[in-house]
FITI-296497 format. One line per 4 residues: number of its first residue (from 1); their letters; for each residue y, x, z of C-alpha. Coordinates in steps of 0.5 Angstrom, whole numbers, plus 500, padded with zeros to 3 digits. Last residue first. Example, Ala and Ser with C-alpha at 12.3 -4.5 7.8 and 13.67 -1.06 7.14 Angstrom:
<sites>
2> sa> 498,527,514 | 491,525,516
</sites>
This chain:
<sites>
169> xxxx> 625,767,277 | 619,768,272 | 618,762,268 | 612,757,271
165> xxxx> 605,757,269 | 600,752,272 | 593,754,272 | 588,752,267
161> xxxx> 581,754,269 | 576,758,265 | 569,754,265 | 566,751,270
157> xxxx> 559,749,268 | 556,753,274 | 560,749,279 | 555,743,277
153> xxxx> 559,737,276 | 563,731,280 | 567,726,276 | 572,724,282
149> xxxx> 572,717,286 | 571,721,293 | 574,727,295 | 570,733,293
145> xxxx> 567,738,299 | 567,745,299 | 568,745,307 | 575,749,308
141> xxxx> 579,743,309 | 577,736,312 | 576,738,319 | 583,742,319
137> xxxx> 586,735,320 | 592,733,315 | 599,735,315 | 599,742,316
133> xxxx> 606,744,318 | 609,749,312 | 610,756,313 | 615,759,308
129> xxxx> 616,763,301 | 610,767,302 | 609,772,296 | 602,773,293
125> xxxx> 599,777,288 | 593,777,285 | 591,782,280 | 586,783,274
121> xxxx> 583,789,270 | 577,790,275 | 582,792,281 | 588,789,284
117> xxxx> 589,784,291 | 596,783,293 | 599,780,299 | 606,779,302
113> xxxx> 608,775,308 | 601,775,310 | 598,769,313 | 596,771,320
109> xxxx> 593,777,324 | 595,784,323 | 599,788,318 | 605,785,315
105> xxxx> 604,786,310 | 598,786,305 | 596,791,300 | 589,791,297
101> xxxx> 585,795,293 | 579,794,288 | 574,799,285 | 569,796,290
97> xxxx> 570,789,293 | 576,789,298 | 573,788,305 | 573,782,310
93> xxxx> 576,783,317 | 581,778,320 | 588,779,316 | 589,772,314
89> xxxx> 588,774,307 | 583,779,307 | 578,775,311 | 578,769,307
85> xxxx> 578,774,301 | 572,777,304 | 568,771,306 | 570,767,299
81> xxxx> 567,773,295 | 571,777,290 | 572,778,283 | 579,777,281
77> xxxx> 582,772,275 | 584,767,280 | 579,761,278 | 574,765,273
73> xxxx> 574,770,278 | 573,766,284 | 567,762,281 | 563,769,279
69> xxxx> 565,771,286 | 560,766,289 | 561,759,293 | 555,755,292
65> xxxx> 556,748,288 | 562,743,286 | 566,742,280 | 571,736,280
61> xxxx> 574,731,275 | 579,726,275 | 582,730,269 | 589,730,272
57> xxxx> 586,732,279 | 583,738,277 | 578,740,283 | 574,746,284
53> xxxx> 569,746,290 | 566,751,294 | 560,751,299 | 557,757,303
49> xxxx> 560,754,309 | 567,754,306 | 571,753,300 | 576,749,297
45> xxxx> 580,750,291 | 585,745,288 | 588,745,281 | 594,742,278
41> xxxx> 597,739,284 | 604,736,283 | 611,739,285 | 615,739,278
37> xxxx> 613,746,276 | 605,744,277 | 602,746,284 | 596,751,285
33> xxxx> 593,748,291 | 589,752,296 | 584,751,301 | 579,756,305
29> xxxx> 574,757,310 | 570,763,310 | 570,767,317 | 575,766,318
25> xxxx> 581,760,317 | 585,760,311 | 590,755,308 | 594,756,302
21> xxxx> 599,752,298 | 601,756,292 | 607,756,287 | 606,758,280
17> xxxx> 606,764,276 | 601,766,270 | 600,772,266 | 595,774,261
13> xxxx> 595,781,259 | 587,781,257 | 585,784,264 | 588,778,267
9> xxxx> 595,778,271 | 596,772,277 | 602,771,280 | 603,767,286
5> xxxx> 609,764,290 | 607,762,296 | 607,756,301 | 604,757,307
1> x> 599,753,311
</sites>
């Protein structure tokens, strides 16, 4: 797992900066937690096996359903399928959507030091701050399941997700 400084830029000029805990494993297992400025978790995105969930702990709510590019676009502002995103991040395949470009360093397998996906009027940029030890079993990650005790809604009903925003460093 790695801690990143993330920056999202939307077509309308909206910009968000936040810290992101990220874990990914090919072919499509993915777990990301957008952190608030004080270290709490604002949004959790978890996907794998064709399923995806978006959890907003502060609302004790989750949206779950089939993973698709529409959902990722609403969350990260870039239209990309889960399997392609997971392949691009740890450098194990995947292809950017048509009209998008990827920058990744260093080349080769593993979570990158820097990563950028640009196109379609938006961009996602990641800069790794440090690697973190994984404190849970990977069996619980990248499944698209929802933790117990949350109000679960269909993923199709998910609107725009309010990600945290920190001032630029």
